[in-house]
C-alpha positions in Angstrom: -5.5 42.6 -43.7 -5.0 39.0 -44.6 -1.8 38.9 -42.3 -3.5 40.2 -39.5 -6.3 37.7 -39.7 -3.7 35.0 -40.0 -1.7 36.4 -36.9 -5.2 36.6 -34.8 -6.2 33.1 -35.8 -2.4 31.8 -35.2 -2.2 33.7 -32.0 1.1 35.0 -33.1 2.5 38.7 -32.1 2.6 41.4 -34.5 5.1 44.3 -35.0 4.4 47.5 -37.0 5.1 51.3 -36.9 1.8 53.2 -36.1 1.0 56.8 -37.3 -1.4 58.4 -34.8 -3.8 61.1 -35.1 -1.2 63.5 -33.8 1.3 62.3 -36.6 3.6 60.5 -34.2 5.0 57.5 -35.3 5.9 54.8 -32.8 6.9 50.9 -33.2 4.2 48.7 -31.7 4.3 44.9 -30.9 0.7 43.7 -30.3 -1.1 40.5 -29.3 -3.7 40.8 -32.0 -7.4 39.6 -30.7 -9.8 41.0 -33.3 -10.5 43.1 -36.3 -13.9 45.4 -36.6 -15.2 47.7 -39.1 -16.5 51.0 -37.8 -17.7 53.8 -39.8 -16.3 52.4 -42.9 -12.8 52.1 -41.3 -11.2 48.9 -40.4 -9.4 48.5 -37.0 -7.7 45.9 -34.9 -7.7 45.5 -31.2 -5.1 43.6 -29.1 -3.0 43.9 -26.0 -0.1 46.3 -26.6 3.1 45.0 -25.3 4.6 48.4 -25.7 1.9 50.2 -23.7 1.1 47.4 -21.5 -2.5 47.9 -22.2 -5.3 47.0 -24.5 -5.4 49.3 -27.7 -7.4 49.9 -30.8 -5.4 50.7 -33.9 -6.6 52.0 -37.3 -5.2 49.4 -39.8 -4.8 52.3 -42.6 -2.1 53.9 -40.1 -0.2 50.9 -39.7 3.1 50.7 -41.5 6.0 47.9 -41.9 3.5 45.2 -40.5 5.7 42.2 -39.6 3.9 38.8 -38.5 6.4 37.7 -35.9 7.1 33.9 -35.1 6.3 34.2 -31.3 2.9 33.0 -30.3 0.8 34.2 -27.1 -1.7 33.1 -24.8 -5.0 34.9 -25.6 -6.2 37.4 -23.0 -9.8 37.2 -21.6 -10.9 40.5 -23.5 -13.9 41.0 -26.0 -14.5 43.5 -28.5 -17.3 44.8 -26.3 -14.7 45.1 -23.3 -12.5 46.8 -25.4 -15.2 49.3 -26.7 -16.4 49.9 -23.1 -12.8 50.9 -22.2 -12.5 53.2 -25.0 -15.8 54.8 -24.7 -14.8 55.4 -20.8 -11.7 57.4 -21.8 -13.1 59.3 -24.7 -15.1 62.5 -24.2 -17.3 62.7 -27.2 -19.5 65.4 -25.9 -16.6 68.2 -25.8 -17.8 70.1 -28.9 -21.6 70.4 -29.6 -22.9 71.6 -32.8 -26.5 71.8 -34.2 -26.3 71.2 -38.1 -28.8 71.4 -40.7 -28.2 69.0 -43.8 -29.7 69.2 -47.4 -31.6 66.2 -48.5 -29.0 65.0 -50.8 -27.0 63.6 -47.9 -29.8 61.9 -45.8 -28.5 58.5 -46.3 -24.8 59.4 -45.1 -26.0 61.5 -42.2 -28.2 58.7 -41.1 -25.1 56.3 -41.5 -22.6 58.7 -39.6 -24.8 60.2 -36.8 -27.3 57.6 -36.0 -31.2 58.1 -35.9 -31.7 59.3 -32.3 -29.9 62.7 -32.9 -31.5 63.4 -36.0 -34.7 65.4 -36.7 -36.6 65.3 -40.1 -37.7 68.8 -41.1 -40.9 69.7 -43.3 -38.5 71.0 -46.3 -36.8 67.5 -46.4 -33.7 68.9 -44.5 -32.1 67.2 -41.6 -31.3 68.7 -38.0 -28.7 67.1 -36.2 -27.5 67.4 -32.6 -23.8 66.4 -33.5 -21.2 65.9 -30.7 -17.4 65.6 -31.3 -14.2 64.8 -29.3 -12.5 68.1 -30.3 -13.0 71.2 -32.2 -10.5 69.8 -34.9 -12.6 66.8 -35.4 -15.9 68.8 -35.5 -14.3 71.0 -38.3 -12.8 68.0 -40.3 -16.4 66.3 -40.3 -18.6 69.2 -41.0 -16.3 70.4 -44.0 -16.3 66.8 -45.4 -20.0 67.7 -46.2 -19.1 70.6 -48.2 -22.0 72.8 -49.3 -24.7 70.3 -47.9 -24.4 71.4 -44.1 -25.0 74.7 -42.4 -23.9 75.0 -38.6 -26.8 76.6 -36.6 -24.9 76.8 -33.5 -22.9 77.4 -31.6 -21.1 80.6 -32.4 -17.4 79.0 -31.7 -17.9 76.4 -34.2 -19.1 78.8 -36.9 -16.2 81.1 -36.2 -13.7 78.1 -36.5 -15.1 77.1 -39.8 -15.0 80.5 -41.4 -11.3 80.7 -40.0 -10.6 77.4 -42.0 -12.7 78.4 -45.2 -10.7 81.8 -45.3 -7.4 79.7 -45.0 -8.8 77.3 -48.0 -9.5 80.3 -50.0 -6.3 81.7 -49.7 -4.7 78.6 -50.8 -6.6 78.8 -54.1 -6.5 82.9 -54.3 -10.3 83.0 -54.2 
C-alpha cells in the first residue's frame, strides 16, 4: 500500500496483474488517483490506460505491482465522481432478500447494511431488507453470517442457499 500511496503522491504510473471477481487475470496500467476504505476493504481508483476509463481496483487482488518511472498529469476526477459512475453502472437491487439476524451480530449487521434498511424486533433480532447485485453475492454474504441469519423471503434465495448447504454437507460427508 505504501508503494501505491507514493505513486499517487508522485503522479507515477502503476502496472500490475489484476484478478477480477470472475477469476480473470489481466495486466493493467493506471494513473493512480486515490485510495479508500469501504466495507473493511482497501481500494484504489484511477484512470486505467488499458481500458481508457476510470476504474476501481480492490488492492488485495493486485499482483506483481510495479511503480513505473513515467509520470502523468492528474485528470479532474474526484472519489465522488468515481463513486457516482460506479453506482450508475451497478444494479444493487437485482436480488432482494428479507433477513432476520440474531442479536449477537447486531453491530456487524449495522456496519454492513446501514440503519435505514434495518428494523429492530421486540425479541432483540433485526430484520433487514437487503439488496444484492447477484444471487452469487447474496449467497456469499448470507452464508458469511452462518447460523446467525434466517432468510424469510424470497423462495428463490432460500432454495439457492439450500443447494449450497447441501453441497457443503457433501464435502464434509454430513
